[in-house]
Steps between C-alpha positions, in 0.01 A plus 500: 500500500770353278527812288623693806769234554652499151619763253465397138732758339877546558571747781848646521424654838421162659760381751699202367500170689815287493421146616784253542627193676797508741738364236427801279527755778876545515529570128213746516604707801870532417417718199273734696565833667670509837185633667295197386770258612508661845120495523487129413774421752327700773174313437678165463336454162645206310202403283352278771156361414229763540733780610419843358741792495365837387778720363414871537584772251661824613158669510356231729302321229549130428791467260474119465399186689726202565315173558659181629382166368724272702497162333126521439363305207153657493424835338217542750762652728451820300162534667687623808588821315137593446428420864787707645607779265361849554247638254660605175589375155762230439644309205697179473862574405672173590371150576627144451434357156326194645225721646233565238398869490137384475528323835685792657215733400241249622677470835509878531126519439427223747714668765323834451170357630336650808154413633358843576125443515487571873832670568647795314817430307794684655675579172452456127685206346831550320467473122713295264576582139390188313819322382569487127350209310242415764136441405371780722135411442549145620707601803239755607218251450677238710586745778143629506368142522728425796382819673139399423545166679665667796226762533226236498675275750598783733146638518321362809180302466278782626591679175572193282215264573300301248312798357813714477699229319201453271516873418873480424446216253206674335697823463791309346266344246342835411838668447592235245162463329476145630188304582418472870252288689442406863299223664419613853348341810234232459531527122815290549272209594274559202802520266666193658795636696422325831851502649543875454159558658568268794829666594366855478141472619574582868641847425315831502612564140374239258738263319538541125672379187640775278578455131690720255500401134723673247673450167454341160269196522718324241826550696645236735293487816672599825324450834622669818351411838571671834398420856313798645448434871474857628547383857553153640399438860548130439126448529382270779854354504600848613853627466707627791539875545850482348373289210221746430702820521603519134192341349410820316757365252305180432363663186856524371431237235217711358730804506760308297238374254358848447849646456595239242173557314576871506840436339342279233244765407733800520757333273231371263632145527344292219294265720139445593509579872262366763560607859305324774527627854293339778463759777390413854562577863550187711304618801320342795126517558204267538510427129872412483594175330620231741764231535339178381268667249492339156454741209457414135731710282424653162694215339274248673761367741384492860738655754506419872608801704782380721607851602321828435836679493585320175244714323703657221525176305121460525417829330777445245356157418175646369681784322752266334218271391327795333821624339569158348152471351610736222792271409781752554846456353654595835377542858691690769376528859635704791418447866630570847411138554717332765725583790675176410644673191676744731629219721641326194648793311474810720335832431702601194487190281150409377436142393364436153315185401433407136342212313714567191881480497555748212281756679696453823826539309373819336404642839837420653674658201285811539575501872873522426445768236307723740679432831159390630565176690297181459557140603320209339337261743362155410141396445593181682238240405572258786360764739174533306334216687554680831203722409262203475185531708279224638184699424590716197711500186777684684569719800664842500816398690748214495549244774849607601620813675772529236497590127218752544589704193505185284162390637356840412629476144381141461154602619487777238621263228185290550304795359730588209419374152757688294816379324714773653445622855722661760418577861693756706483482881599862568564676831419850369691660786848629576574455867774760512636776282745388235623653174207539258271338758362735767344325798135411449300374205707361216474336159646150457538325163315782324793624294608145414146412393477808280834429335390142433182626333700748293738225391214262424252727325698808402417845642362766268531837670214736432 
């Protein structure tokens, strides 16, 4: 898809785009032809944020595009062009120096996304000539990974259930000559993944743990873990109708993990990659796990089920335990884990938790470099005791109604035995259309995570 969004070679016929802030507008327009000045005045174009003015040529074609940036500080605003311009070829002629061309191209690619699995696209996307000096391979890989996450999250559960997500992961492994394995159904009990089995056993499609292994065995070991709840009814602690409506996106963590693994393999990053994705549907039937049940985890810790709707942390616990058994250098996990994260930081700012300050600093630096927002939240030890249970080693919720995202992260930390670990509580959804972010499934922290890995390990493009 990305190759129909970008043009690699210079194209003199492409319509130029002049992007500017209001302070630059007066100097720009005063040197232009009278017809353009009149057109801008008639349309009240003064480089306001997000405003687009198409300047026609005498033959009716697009002669150039004027794009207002307002006082915007994010290059993601350029995604609006790909969302609104008519089909055709365009090139960047003028943009502020503080906007990296790489991020402008990335924003364009993100804005060009349309989910067309069930509904025909009305028009082809506009194409952008890749700006000079940009690593086109990396931009196209990143854009494709973002589209990959969005496609998986947008697909409803009837077409993206446990077996379908299994097939996606297996196909990804095959395309990159990676090792793939799956532990399915009652084999999870035999292989000692009791929490994954308990959460998924009530569904028509069996629970499973998927593994992709790739890379040089002697390279630093990177483990990626993603929550793959293909639909979350809440279990016996059933959600409301409103709470259940978007639960097709509860496999968003798995989508992020698969996308990041895809980037690692496509760029030939010098790591030994292990991806673990527990995949379940949290359904209701006679075999559903219950509030009050006590289940022994893979790590050996017993967990009292305080709420069956806090199921994502249970399946991640077994997966994180397995990932850490190989003594990885770094563990990253992604999960649509808590509504409390949205209460704390909203839909657009995902919290990040880390057990290592340098890793957290690297992620925040990468966040700034990619215009992919993150906010570090604390693994606040004084709250850890709130998960104590009278009958088990711990329970799957905290005592208080507050700090839910922190409780989720603290629960996961009990199952992490790695020197460097980061947990991302992602929303995986854009509630409304914004530049570079069409409404629907979305990728959070993916681009920042990839930049951090590039900075840490060094990308080697194939």
